[in-house]
GUBAMAR-650349 format. One record per residue (C-alpha): y, z, x; chain; residue in one letter; residue number from 1. Coordinates in pm, 1 decimal, always signed. Layout:
<nodes>
+----------+----------+----------+---+---+-----+
:        y :        z :        x : c : r :   k :
+----------+----------+----------+---+---+-----+
:        Y :        Z :        X : A : a : NUM :
...
+----------+----------+----------+---+---+-----+
</nodes>
This chain:
<nodes>
+----------+----------+----------+---+---+-----+
:        y :        z :        x : c : r :   k :
+----------+----------+----------+---+---+-----+
: +13245.5 :  +7294.9 :  +6232.7 : A : m :   1 :
: +12821.7 :  +7353.4 :  +6339.0 : A : l :   2 :
: +12642.3 :  +7674.4 :  +6288.0 : A : v :   3 :
: +12348.5 :  +7805.7 :  +6442.9 : A : s :   4 :
: +12122.2 :  +7961.2 :  +6203.2 : A : i :   5 :
: +11819.0 :  +8085.6 :  +6460.9 : A : i :   6 :
: +11509.5 :  +8201.9 :  +6274.1 : A : f :   7 :
: +11327.9 :  +8468.8 :  +6506.6 : A : a :   8 :
: +10928.5 :  +8361.7 :  +6400.6 : A : v :   9 :
: +10603.2 :  +8600.0 :  +6516.8 : A : y :  10 :
: +10291.9 :  +8299.4 :  +6418.5 : A : r :  11 :
: +10346.7 :  +8329.8 :  +6040.5 : A : h :  12 :
: +10656.5 :  +8208.0 :  +5900.2 : A : p :  13 :
: +10789.7 :  +8488.8 :  +5666.0 : A : g :  14 :
: +11097.7 :  +8459.5 :  +5474.1 : A : k :  15 :
: +11146.2 :  +8156.3 :  +5619.9 : A : v :  16 :
: +11131.7 :  +7943.6 :  +5396.1 : A : e :  17 :
: +11336.0 :  +8069.7 :  +5178.1 : A : e :  18 :
: +11615.8 :  +8101.4 :  +5449.4 : A : n :  19 :
: +11597.3 :  +7764.4 :  +5407.9 : A : c :  20 :
: +11617.3 :  +7704.3 :  +5079.7 : A : e :  21 :
: +11926.1 :  +7909.2 :  +5054.2 : A : k :  22 :
: +12116.5 :  +7745.3 :  +5336.2 : A : i :  23 :
: +12034.9 :  +7400.8 :  +5164.9 : A : m :  24 :
: +12251.9 :  +7506.0 :  +4868.8 : A : k :  25 :
: +12490.7 :  +7654.2 :  +5129.6 : A : s :  26 :
: +12781.0 :  +7370.7 :  +5107.8 : A : g :  27 :
: +12756.6 :  +7432.8 :  +5542.1 : A : l :  28 :
: +12777.2 :  +7238.7 :  +5793.6 : A : n :  29 :
: +12465.3 :  +7347.5 :  +5976.2 : A : y :  30 :
: +12125.4 :  +7338.1 :  +6164.8 : A : e :  31 :
: +11802.9 :  +7507.8 :  +6145.5 : A : l :  32 :
: +11649.6 :  +7617.5 :  +6436.1 : A : i :  33 :
: +11295.9 :  +7785.3 :  +6451.5 : A : l :  34 :
: +11230.3 :  +8023.3 :  +6738.5 : A : a :  35 :
: +10855.0 :  +8087.8 :  +6739.0 : A : a :  36 :
: +10584.0 :  +8240.7 :  +6981.2 : A : d :  37 :
: +10181.0 :  +8125.0 :  +6910.3 : A : l :  38 :
: +10329.5 :  +7924.6 :  +6566.0 : A : p :  39 :
: +10025.2 :  +7902.8 :  +6347.9 : A : d :  40 :
:  +9983.9 :  +7585.9 :  +6089.0 : A : h :  41 :
: +10204.1 :  +7651.6 :  +5843.3 : A : r :  42 :
: +10523.8 :  +7776.9 :  +6117.5 : A : t :  43 :
: +10461.0 :  +7435.0 :  +6179.1 : A : l :  44 :
: +10497.6 :  +7294.0 :  +5861.8 : A : y :  45 :
: +10785.6 :  +7423.8 :  +5801.5 : A : l :  46 :
: +10966.2 :  +7299.3 :  +6119.9 : A : s :  47 :
: +10939.2 :  +6972.2 :  +6036.7 : A : k :  48 :
: +10994.1 :  +6977.5 :  +5593.6 : A : k :  49 :
: +11332.3 :  +7137.4 :  +5722.2 : A : y :  50 :
: +11383.5 :  +6965.9 :  +5992.5 : A : r :  51 :
: +11409.9 :  +7258.5 :  +6188.7 : A : m :  52 :
: +11480.0 :  +7248.4 :  +6578.6 : A : h :  53 :
: +11184.6 :  +7377.7 :  +6782.8 : A : k :  54 :
: +11205.8 :  +7630.7 :  +7018.3 : A : c :  55 :
: +10788.3 :  +7696.7 :  +7051.3 : A : f :  56 :
: +10599.1 :  +7887.8 :  +7292.9 : A : s :  57 :
: +10163.6 :  +7884.3 :  +7267.2 : A : e :  58 :
: +10258.2 :  +8191.7 :  +7504.8 : A : k :  59 :
: +10422.1 :  +8555.6 :  +7453.5 : A : r :  60 :
: +10760.3 :  +8565.9 :  +7486.8 : A : r :  61 :
: +10910.1 :  +8819.3 :  +7427.5 : A : g :  62 :
: +11168.7 :  +8798.2 :  +7117.5 : A : k :  63 :
: +11436.3 :  +8892.6 :  +7355.0 : A : w :  64 :
: +11324.8 :  +8602.2 :  +7541.0 : A : r :  65 :
: +11247.2 :  +8327.6 :  +7218.1 : A : a :  66 :
: +11568.2 :  +8439.2 :  +7135.6 : A : l :  67 :
: +11748.1 :  +8330.7 :  +7404.5 : A : n :  68 :
: +11581.1 :  +8003.8 :  +7516.3 : A : d :  69 :
: +11715.3 :  +7937.4 :  +7135.3 : A : a :  70 :
: +12036.8 :  +8034.1 :  +7157.5 : A : a :  71 :
: +12074.0 :  +7799.6 :  +7514.3 : A : k :  72 :
: +11999.2 :  +7410.0 :  +7264.1 : A : i :  73 :
: +12222.6 :  +7539.0 :  +6961.2 : A : a :  74 :
: +12542.3 :  +7355.0 :  +6951.0 : A : k :  75 :
: +12689.4 :  +7562.3 :  +6675.7 : A : g :  76 :
: +13007.2 :  +7704.7 :  +6739.1 : A : e :  77 :
: +12853.3 :  +8055.5 :  +6529.5 : A : y :  78 :
: +12514.9 :  +8157.8 :  +6560.8 : A : l :  79 :
: +12333.7 :  +8362.1 :  +6293.4 : A : i :  80 :
: +12042.1 :  +8563.1 :  +6441.3 : A : f :  81 :
: +11774.0 :  +8588.4 :  +6068.9 : A : i :  82 :
: +11429.1 :  +8784.1 :  +6177.0 : A : d :  83 :
: +11116.4 :  +8628.4 :  +5943.1 : A : s :  84 :
: +11105.3 :  +8969.7 :  +5698.2 : A : d :  85 :
: +11444.4 :  +8904.5 :  +5599.7 : A : t :  86 :
: +11614.8 :  +8722.2 :  +5337.7 : A : v :  87 :
: +11954.1 :  +8650.0 :  +5312.6 : A : i :  88 :
: +12141.9 :  +8750.6 :  +4967.9 : A : e :  89 :
: +12500.0 :  +8662.4 :  +5012.8 : A : s :  90 :
: +12651.5 :  +8333.8 :  +5034.0 : A : d :  91 :
: +12684.8 :  +8279.5 :  +5332.0 : A : l :  92 :
: +12985.7 :  +8130.7 :  +5381.4 : A : n :  93 :
: +13136.1 :  +8499.4 :  +5321.5 : A : e :  94 :
: +12984.9 :  +8551.8 :  +5690.3 : A : i :  95 :
: +13115.5 :  +8260.5 :  +5812.1 : A : i :  96 :
: +13475.2 :  +8374.6 :  +5747.1 : A : n :  97 :
: +13390.7 :  +8714.9 :  +5868.8 : A : a :  98 :
: +13345.9 :  +8506.0 :  +6231.5 : A : l :  99 :
: +13671.5 :  +8364.5 :  +6231.8 : A : q : 100 :
: +13840.3 :  +8725.8 :  +6256.8 : A : k : 101 :
: +13548.0 :  +8919.9 :  +6424.2 : A : y : 102 :
: +13304.3 :  +8803.7 :  +6705.7 : A : d : 103 :
: +13028.5 :  +8939.3 :  +6613.0 : A : a : 104 :
: +12893.4 :  +9033.6 :  +6285.3 : A : v : 105 :
: +12704.5 :  +9305.4 :  +6118.7 : A : e : 106 :
: +12497.8 :  +9178.9 :  +5825.4 : A : i : 107 :
: +12434.7 :  +9459.8 :  +5540.4 : A : r : 108 :
: +12051.7 :  +9499.8 :  +5476.0 : A : k : 109 :
: +11909.2 :  +9679.0 :  +5244.9 : A : e : 110 :
: +11473.3 :  +9746.4 :  +5129.4 : A : i : 111 :
: +11387.1 :  +9645.4 :  +4841.5 : A : s : 112 :
: +11011.8 :  +9842.4 :  +4827.7 : A : g : 113 :
: +10919.0 : +10008.4 :  +4584.7 : A : k : 114 :
: +10687.2 : +10289.2 :  +4771.2 : A : s : 115 :
: +10868.2 : +10586.2 :  +4914.0 : A : v : 116 :
: +10836.1 : +10549.4 :  +5228.5 : A : m : 117 :
: +11078.2 : +10274.6 :  +5173.4 : A : e : 118 :
: +11255.6 : +10387.6 :  +4954.2 : A : k : 119 :
: +11326.0 : +10687.7 :  +5205.7 : A : l : 120 :
: +11389.7 : +10446.8 :  +5451.6 : A : v : 121 :
: +11643.7 : +10262.4 :  +5189.1 : A : n : 122 :
: +11859.7 : +10592.7 :  +5194.0 : A : i : 123 :
: +11842.4 : +10523.5 :  +5601.5 : A : d : 124 :
: +11942.2 : +10214.8 :  +5634.4 : A : y : 125 :
: +12267.8 : +10324.1 :  +5411.4 : A : l : 126 :
: +12395.7 : +10576.1 :  +5686.9 : A : n : 127 :
: +12305.4 : +10302.4 :  +5930.4 : A : m : 128 :
: +12535.1 : +10048.1 :  +5781.7 : A : f : 129 :
: +12843.9 : +10334.1 :  +5708.0 : A : t : 130 :
: +12834.2 : +10410.2 :  +6080.1 : A : v : 131 :
: +12856.3 :  +9958.6 :  +6168.2 : A : a : 132 :
: +13156.5 : +10061.1 :  +5875.4 : A : k : 133 :
: +13328.0 : +10325.9 :  +6113.5 : A : l : 134 :
: +13218.8 : +10061.1 :  +6457.0 : A : c : 135 :
: +13405.9 :  +9803.5 :  +6248.3 : A : e : 136 :
: +13758.5 : +10040.0 :  +6163.3 : A : k : 137 :
: +13728.6 : +10208.9 :  +6521.6 : A : m : 138 :
: +13737.0 :  +9852.5 :  +6639.2 : A : n : 139 :
: +13368.1 :  +9892.5 :  +6818.5 : A : s : 140 :
: +13003.3 :  +9878.5 :  +6845.5 : A : c : 141 :
: +12710.4 : +10088.5 :  +6870.5 : A : l : 142 :
: +12444.1 :  +9881.3 :  +6826.7 : A : g : 143 :
: +12326.8 :  +9591.9 :  +6586.7 : A : f : 144 :
: +12027.0 :  +9564.3 :  +6355.3 : A : n : 145 :
: +11816.6 :  +9287.5 :  +6455.4 : A : g : 146 :
: +11715.6 :  +9136.2 :  +6173.1 : A : a : 147 :
: +12047.5 :  +8970.8 :  +6058.4 : A : a : 148 :
: +12372.3 :  +8949.8 :  +6230.9 : A : f : 149 :
: +12577.2 :  +8639.0 :  +6318.5 : A : a : 150 :
: +12855.2 :  +8621.8 :  +6680.5 : A : i : 151 :
: +12999.2 :  +8323.4 :  +6886.6 : A : k : 152 :
: +12813.1 :  +8122.4 :  +7083.7 : A : k : 153 :
: +13093.3 :  +8208.7 :  +7340.1 : A : d : 154 :
: +13050.7 :  +8568.6 :  +7320.3 : A : v : 155 :
: +12724.2 :  +8555.9 :  +7359.5 : A : f : 156 :
: +12648.6 :  +8359.8 :  +7660.7 : A : f : 157 :
: +12957.6 :  +8570.9 :  +7763.0 : A : s : 158 :
: +12753.3 :  +8866.1 :  +7727.9 : A : l : 159 :
: +12447.3 :  +8676.0 :  +7919.7 : A : n : 160 :
: +12216.0 :  +8716.8 :  +7595.5 : A : g : 161 :
: +11984.5 :  +8904.4 :  +7517.3 : A : f : 162 :
: +11811.8 :  +9195.9 :  +7806.9 : A : r : 163 :
: +11450.4 :  +9245.4 :  +7885.2 : A : n : 164 :
: +11446.7 :  +9531.5 :  +7694.1 : A : v : 165 :
: +11305.2 :  +9765.8 :  +7449.3 : A : v : 166 :
: +11541.6 :  +9767.2 :  +7142.5 : A : n : 167 :
: +11738.8 :  +9413.6 :  +7235.7 : A : e : 168 :
: +11922.9 :  +9387.2 :  +6970.5 : A : d : 169 :
: +12101.5 :  +9761.1 :  +7027.3 : A : t : 170 :
: +12161.4 :  +9676.0 :  +7430.8 : A : d : 171 :
: +12343.4 :  +9378.3 :  +7306.6 : A : l : 172 :
: +12557.1 :  +9505.3 :  +7055.9 : A : g : 173 :
: +12656.2 :  +9850.5 :  +7228.5 : A : l : 174 :
: +12688.9 :  +9582.1 :  +7524.3 : A : r : 175 :
: +12993.0 :  +9394.6 :  +7296.7 : A : l : 176 :
: +13158.6 :  +9662.7 :  +7224.6 : A : g : 177 :
: +13192.7 :  +9855.4 :  +7523.9 : A : l : 178 :
: +13337.4 :  +9484.4 :  +7661.8 : A : r : 179 :
: +13570.3 :  +9536.7 :  +7386.2 : A : g : 180 :
: +13466.9 :  +9264.4 :  +7191.9 : A : y : 181 :
: +13551.7 :  +9277.2 :  +6838.9 : A : s : 182 :
: +13249.4 :  +9436.5 :  +6592.5 : A : f : 183 :
: +13245.0 :  +9392.1 :  +6152.1 : A : g : 184 :
: +13049.9 :  +9365.0 :  +5850.8 : A : t : 185 :
: +13000.7 :  +9087.6 :  +5560.9 : A : a : 186 :
: +12756.0 :  +8955.2 :  +5412.4 : A : g : 187 :
: +12412.2 :  +9127.3 :  +5210.7 : A : k : 188 :
: +12037.0 :  +9105.5 :  +5345.2 : A : a : 189 :
: +11693.3 :  +9230.3 :  +5202.2 : A : k : 190 :
: +11505.5 :  +9338.3 :  +5452.8 : A : t : 191 :
: +11121.8 :  +9483.4 :  +5516.2 : A : s : 192 :
: +11068.0 :  +9871.4 :  +5625.6 : A : a : 193 :
: +10679.7 : +10017.4 :  +5729.3 : A : p : 194 :
: +10537.6 : +10114.5 :  +5410.3 : A : k : 195 :
: +10353.8 : +10472.9 :  +5499.3 : A : n : 196 :
: +10441.6 : +10698.2 :  +5710.2 : A : f : 197 :
: +10186.9 : +10605.2 :  +6023.6 : A : r : 198 :
: +10362.0 : +10307.4 :  +6043.1 : A : e : 199 :
: +10747.2 : +10453.4 :  +6040.3 : A : w : 200 :
: +10665.4 : +10679.9 :  +6297.3 : A : v : 201 :
: +10494.7 : +10402.9 :  +6537.0 : A : v : 202 :
: +10801.8 : +10146.0 :  +6464.0 : A : q : 203 :
: +11081.2 : +10459.2 :  +6501.8 : A : r : 204 :
: +10882.5 : +10580.2 :  +6824.6 : A : e : 205 :
: +10968.0 : +10203.1 :  +6990.5 : A : r : 206 :
: +11316.7 : +10212.0 :  +6782.0 : A : w : 207 :
: +11433.9 : +10554.8 :  +6961.0 : A : a : 208 :
: +11316.5 : +10458.5 :  +7303.0 : A : t : 209 :
: +11451.8 : +10134.9 :  +7264.2 : A : g : 210 :
: +11826.4 : +10264.4 :  +7187.4 : A : g : 211 :
: +11782.9 : +10628.0 :  +7408.3 : A : a : 212 :
: +11702.5 : +10365.3 :  +7707.3 : A : e : 213 :
: +12080.8 : +10140.0 :  +7566.9 : A : a : 214 :
: +12270.9 : +10460.8 :  +7592.4 : A : v : 215 :
: +12150.5 : +10652.5 :  +7861.2 : A : v : 216 :
: +12226.0 : +10284.9 :  +8029.5 : A : d : 217 :
: +12620.8 : +10291.7 :  +7847.8 : A : a : 218 :
: +12631.0 : +10620.2 :  +7842.8 : A : f : 219 :
: +12932.3 : +10665.6 :  +8154.9 : A : p : 220 :
: +13120.0 : +10433.9 :  +7875.4 : A : d : 221 :
: +12965.3 : +10555.2 :  +7567.0 : A : l : 222 :
: +13072.3 : +10873.0 :  +7688.2 : A : v : 223 :
: +13422.6 : +10830.4 :  +7656.9 : A : k : 224 :
: +13460.1 : +10715.8 :  +7275.1 : A : k : 225 :
: +13425.4 : +11071.5 :  +7087.5 : A : p : 226 :
: +13569.4 : +10999.3 :  +6794.7 : A : l : 227 :
: +13305.6 : +10703.1 :  +6779.9 : A : l : 228 :
: +12960.6 : +10855.9 :  +6853.0 : A : w : 229 :
: +13009.0 : +11215.5 :  +6677.8 : A : i : 230 :
: +13052.5 : +11132.0 :  +6405.7 : A : p : 231 :
: +12769.3 : +10823.8 :  +6392.0 : A : a : 232 :
: +12526.2 : +11105.1 :  +6527.5 : A : i : 233 :
: +12594.8 : +11293.3 :  +6180.0 : A : y : 234 :
: +12566.3 : +11006.8 :  +6015.2 : A : l : 235 :
: +12242.0 : +10867.5 :  +6189.2 : A : l : 236 :
: +12052.5 : +11211.0 :  +6191.0 : A : f : 237 :
: +12233.5 : +11457.0 :  +5912.2 : A : p : 238 :
: +11987.4 : +11747.6 :  +5957.7 : A : a : 239 :
: +12099.5 : +11762.0 :  +6339.2 : A : i : 240 :
: +12393.2 : +11998.6 :  +6169.3 : A : i : 241 :
: +12130.0 : +12333.9 :  +6090.2 : A : l : 242 :
: +11901.9 : +12206.9 :  +6451.6 : A : f : 243 :
: +12245.9 : +12337.8 :  +6621.6 : A : f : 244 :
: +12266.8 : +12620.1 :  +6336.8 : A : f : 245 :
: +11907.1 : +12743.8 :  +6294.3 : A : n : 246 :
: +11844.1 : +12684.4 :  +6702.4 : A : e : 247 :
: +12120.3 : +12645.6 :  +6931.7 : A : v : 248 :
: +12340.3 : +12920.3 :  +6731.5 : A : i : 249 :
: +12074.4 : +13146.9 :  +6569.0 : A : s : 250 :
: +11782.4 : +13043.3 :  +6764.9 : A : g : 251 :
: +11632.7 : +13266.0 :  +7061.3 : A : n : 252 :
: +11633.0 : +13206.1 :  +7371.8 : A : l : 253 :
: +11259.3 : +13165.6 :  +7407.3 : A : l : 254 :
: +11300.6 : +12836.7 :  +7119.0 : A : t : 255 :
: +11598.8 : +12725.3 :  +7320.9 : A : k : 256 :
: +11420.5 : +12737.2 :  +7664.9 : A : i : 257 :
: +11062.7 : +12578.0 :  +7405.0 : A : v : 258 :
: +11257.2 : +12238.7 :  +7273.5 : A : y : 259 :
: +11438.5 : +12133.8 :  +7557.3 : A : f : 260 :
: +11128.3 : +12244.6 :  +7769.5 : A : l : 261 :
: +10837.3 : +12071.8 :  +7566.7 : A : l : 262 :
: +10968.0 : +11640.4 :  +7580.0 : A : p : 263 :
: +10929.4 : +11689.8 :  +7920.0 : A : l : 264 :
: +10554.9 : +11808.7 :  +7914.3 : A : v : 265 :
: +10519.8 : +11393.8 :  +8005.6 : A : v : 266 :
: +10036.1 : +11431.3 :  +7976.4 : A : v : 267 :
: +10187.6 : +11539.5 :  +7584.6 : A : f : 268 :
: +10098.2 : +11333.2 :  +7361.3 : A : p : 269 :
: +10490.2 : +11191.1 :  +7238.0 : A : q : 270 :
: +10300.6 : +11255.8 :  +6815.0 : A : k : 271 :
: +10164.4 : +11598.3 :  +6958.8 : A : v : 272 :
: +10539.8 : +11690.5 :  +7103.2 : A : l : 273 :
: +10685.3 : +11616.5 :  +6760.9 : A : l : 274 :
: +10458.3 : +11829.4 :  +6553.8 : A : l : 275 :
: +10531.8 : +12084.6 :  +6737.2 : A : i : 276 :
: +10912.3 : +12081.7 :  +6752.9 : A : l : 277 :
: +10897.9 : +11997.4 :  +6345.9 : A : f : 278 :
: +10698.0 : +12298.7 :  +6304.1 : A : i : 279 :
: +10934.6 : +12471.6 :  +6464.9 : A : l : 280 :
: +11240.0 : +12345.7 :  +6319.2 : A : f : 281 :
: +11076.8 : +12405.0 :  +5982.3 : A : q : 282 :
: +11035.7 : +12812.0 :  +6023.7 : A : e : 283 :
: +11327.2 : +12872.9 :  +6180.0 : A : r : 284 :
: +11561.1 : +12648.0 :  +5836.7 : A : l : 285 :
: +11329.3 : +12874.6 :  +5602.5 : A : l : 286 :
: +11513.2 : +13229.8 :  +5839.5 : A : k : 287 :
: +11838.3 : +13002.8 :  +5690.9 : A : n : 288 :
: +11885.4 : +12903.5 :  +5426.3 : A : l : 289 :
: +12179.1 : +12948.1 :  +5264.4 : A : v : 290 :
: +12328.8 : +12834.5 :  +5580.6 : A : v : 291 :
: +12026.8 : +12594.5 :  +5534.7 : A : s : 292 :
: +12151.7 : +12503.1 :  +5125.1 : A : f : 293 :
: +12521.5 : +12490.4 :  +5228.4 : A : l : 294 :
: +12459.5 : +12208.0 :  +5484.4 : A : a : 295 :
: +12242.7 : +12029.8 :  +5251.6 : A : f : 296 :
: +12530.8 : +12015.2 :  +4926.5 : A : l : 297 :
: +12785.4 : +11918.6 :  +5139.2 : A : t : 298 :
: +12590.8 : +11588.3 :  +5303.0 : A : w : 299 :
: +12425.1 : +11514.4 :  +4959.0 : A : l : 300 :
: +12803.0 : +11531.4 :  +4823.1 : A : v : 301 :
: +12918.5 : +11291.2 :  +5106.3 : A : v : 302 :
: +12605.0 : +11110.3 :  +5075.1 : A : e : 303 :
: +12600.6 : +11053.3 :  +4713.8 : A : i : 304 :
: +13041.3 : +10906.4 :  +4763.5 : A : a : 305 :
: +12893.8 : +10687.9 :  +5002.9 : A : v : 306 :
: +12632.4 : +10552.5 :  +4797.9 : A : s : 307 :
: +12888.9 : +10458.4 :  +4514.3 : A : l : 308 :
: +13122.1 : +10334.6 :  +4718.2 : A : k : 309 :
: +12911.2 : +10040.7 :  +4899.9 : A : f : 310 :
: +12720.1 : +10022.2 :  +4531.5 : A : r : 311 :
: +12424.6 : +10119.9 :  +4738.5 : A : w : 312 :
: +12092.4 : +10182.3 :  +4517.2 : A : k : 313 :
: +11932.5 : +10471.8 :  +4664.8 : A : i : 314 :
: +11686.8 : +10731.4 :  +4512.1 : A : s : 315 :
: +11908.3 : +11096.1 :  +4462.6 : A : y : 316 :
: +11548.7 : +11209.4 :  +4398.2 : A : s : 317 :
: +11475.5 : +11142.2 :  +4725.1 : A : l : 318 :
: +11741.3 : +11329.2 :  +4876.0 : A : l : 319 :
: +11641.1 : +11662.2 :  +5013.0 : A : p : 320 :
: +11299.8 : +11482.1 :  +5144.3 : A : a : 321 :
: +11511.1 : +11278.8 :  +5384.3 : A : f : 322 :
: +11773.5 : +11587.9 :  +5443.6 : A : y : 323 :
: +11454.8 : +11811.1 :  +5538.3 : A : f : 324 :
: +11220.3 : +11638.1 :  +5652.3 : A : f : 325 :
: +11285.3 : +11292.1 :  +5722.9 : A : y : 326 :
: +11567.7 : +11374.9 :  +5934.5 : A : s : 327 :
: +11442.2 : +11620.8 :  +6114.3 : A : p : 328 :
: +11195.7 : +11396.3 :  +6219.3 : A : m : 329 :
: +11374.5 : +11074.9 :  +6263.0 : A : w : 330 :
: +11592.5 : +11313.4 :  +6527.3 : A : m : 331 :
: +11306.5 : +11478.8 :  +6662.3 : A : f : 332 :
: +11135.8 : +11092.6 :  +6793.6 : A : i : 333 :
: +11526.7 : +11075.5 :  +6887.8 : A : s : 334 :
: +11560.6 : +11375.4 :  +7129.9 : A : f : 335 :
: +11173.5 : +11334.2 :  +7279.1 : A : v : 336 :
: +11312.8 : +10969.6 :  +7344.6 : A : a : 337 :
: +11597.7 : +11078.1 :  +7492.8 : A : l : 338 :
: +11451.5 : +11327.4 :  +7754.3 : A : i : 339 :
: +11173.0 : +11138.1 :  +7816.2 : A : r : 340 :
: +11367.0 : +10783.6 :  +7867.6 : A : v : 341 :
: +11553.1 : +11014.2 :  +8112.0 : A : l : 342 :
: +11260.5 : +11126.0 :  +8310.3 : A : t : 343 :
: +11148.9 : +10755.9 :  +8357.7 : A : f : 344 :
: +11475.0 : +10645.1 :  +8515.3 : A : k : 345 :
: +11511.4 : +10991.9 :  +8744.7 : A : l : 346 :
: +11186.4 : +10909.2 :  +8853.5 : A : m : 347 :
: +11216.5 : +10559.0 :  +8931.1 : A : g : 348 :
: +10993.7 : +10445.7 :  +8571.2 : A : k : 349 :
: +10999.8 : +10171.0 :  +8356.0 : A : k : 350 :
: +11049.8 : +10237.3 :  +8056.7 : A : v : 351 :
: +10804.2 : +10186.8 :  +7809.8 : A : r : 352 :
: +10644.2 : +10239.9 :  +7445.2 : A : v : 353 :
: +10273.8 : +10254.5 :  +7371.1 : A : r : 354 :
: +10098.6 : +10009.7 :  +7212.1 : A : n : 355 :
: +10396.2 :  +9781.6 :  +7179.7 : A : w : 356 :
: +10436.3 :  +9442.7 :  +7371.8 : A : n : 357 :
: +10818.8 :  +9261.6 :  +7426.2 : A : p : 358 :
+----------+----------+----------+---+---+-----+
</nodes>
């Protein structure tokens, strides 16, 4: 059985060599494919050293097209996609064995950075993985984390591969789940994350816009699965309970109007809208301290239990910061993105992300 392992590279090879060394020791029958846009001399060198099939472009095609081009030349029955900033840590045979049971497999990804932001993102990745485990039990999928995942080649092409959208991985995973293909989790990898708040906001604005675009496109089918998406929303945005109590239930009418009309004012920069919404949220939060504390305590128990179950190393001291600051910030970025995407769709305009090229 041949396995095609596809590396996504833009200019620099990142951690491709680390993966190649591990793959060579795996005992798998494999082929390596390097999908690289604007490859530098180091990337060219590694492609020769490890005898990779080259899928190069001297122009920026975009990740979605580069990976589709690479998949077209793949000869393996299974495809494993790995980003250049990600290293597979587990036995690759674990992933291949899972692909004999499932049509696609999400590979567990943790963050190993030491900055506060990286540690907060690692908590976030635990929640994302918990959603993936929920999807596995519900026999569905709400999206891949494209840094590392695996899929049967015939299933990939039956879905017509990646599409030209902001989050090609989320879009592919959603379509996989809604088409009734099976989804599971296996393996383990380490990947990178933004090291500071500014980098994080830039990344999450793109993720939120792409996620909103995928959800809006799939909404008629997705809304029929409330037992899947309702708990997933809570797991991804635990502060949403505080939001609904503080603003929707107990908030005054003016505050509610501001929350839902502000994102429609597209002339405001997205960061300005985010700041206004976050300040309003914190103001109401302070007025409902008792409820806020009880909601946090409930989530805290769940989060610690999940981390112990999956043996996920997180910084427990950062859980309050995650719940009261990181989670609301991520929630409002996603909320603003959803309203904007809906507005652009209704106006017949293409969804775009500032300072980002596909």
